[in-house]
C-alpha positions, 0 to 999 in steps of 0.5 A: 126776118125783118119788121116788114115781114112782121107787118105782112103777117098782120096784113095777112090776119086782116085779109084772110082771118086769124085762122089762116095764121100758123103757130109761128105767125100767131106767136109773132103777133103777140110778140110784136115789134121791138128788140134786136130780132123780128117777131116772127124769127123770135117766135120760130126760135121759141117753138123750136126750143120746145120741139114745135109744141105750143103746149110745151111753150105754154108751160114755160116760166119767165126764165125759160122764155127769156133764154130765146134771143130776142125775147126780153121781159116785155115779150115774155110777159105778154106770152105768159099773160096770153097763156094764162088767159087761155087757161082761164077760158078753158076753165070757164068753158069746162064749167058750161053745162053739157046738159040743159035743164033750165033757162039758167043753163042756157044763159050760162052756155051762151050769155057770156059772149052774146049779152054784149053784142052790138048787133042781133044774133040768133043761136040754136042749141041742138039737144039729144033725147036726154037734153044733152048738148049736141051742138050750138051754132049761130044761125042768123046775124043781123043789125041792131034791131033786126034779124032775118031767120031762115027756119029751113036752115035751123031745122036742116041742121037739127036733122043732120045732127039727129037732134031730138029737140032744140032751143033758139036764143037771140039777143036784144042789144037794146037791153030790153028782153021783152019779145017783139011781135016778130020774135013771137012769129019766129018762135011759131014758125020754128016750132011748126017747122020742127014738129014736121020732123018730130023735133020739139022746140023746147024754148026761145030765150031772149038775152038782153044784158043780164036780163033774159026772157023765156017763152017756155016759162011765160007759157008761150011754148 
């Protein structure tokens, strides 16, 4: 495959999203242009050598990766770095709490990818009767200073996953964790809507950089 094909894969990513790419196409993005063979062709050969298994490919060392024609030191180094990053992400994910016992557990669960967002988002953490995490889901996305929250959607999902309780979490890109009047109104609306179905809103936590605010700890829930 020529370089035009490599370019087409990048255009596919931009137009359809990264989830639409095959294993070969994802690998070709990492390999990039350069060398005597196109990135897609090199990626295909690498996977074929590993029986089509990404796991087997990820276990390969530098020497084995370079046995594929077209995979030089630079390309092999990029792949090894990508596989190592994936492994570190898996280890971090494994450390996240599966049972919520405190505000700190919620911060560990959602803080890493919410605290630096340039816009506001709200997530809901749906819990079992033993406070086990059933699901965490983004329920709203807004601008820098505004968030539109649909309480019906939040409660609908709680009913679907048979949650006994839930926690809502949103971020303040401003870096100020103190709740606004709108934040307090949203908290009241979600709590009232949840109570109609015998579901308890345990907390509403605001994340602002490394700071956080808990409605529960402040006696507002």
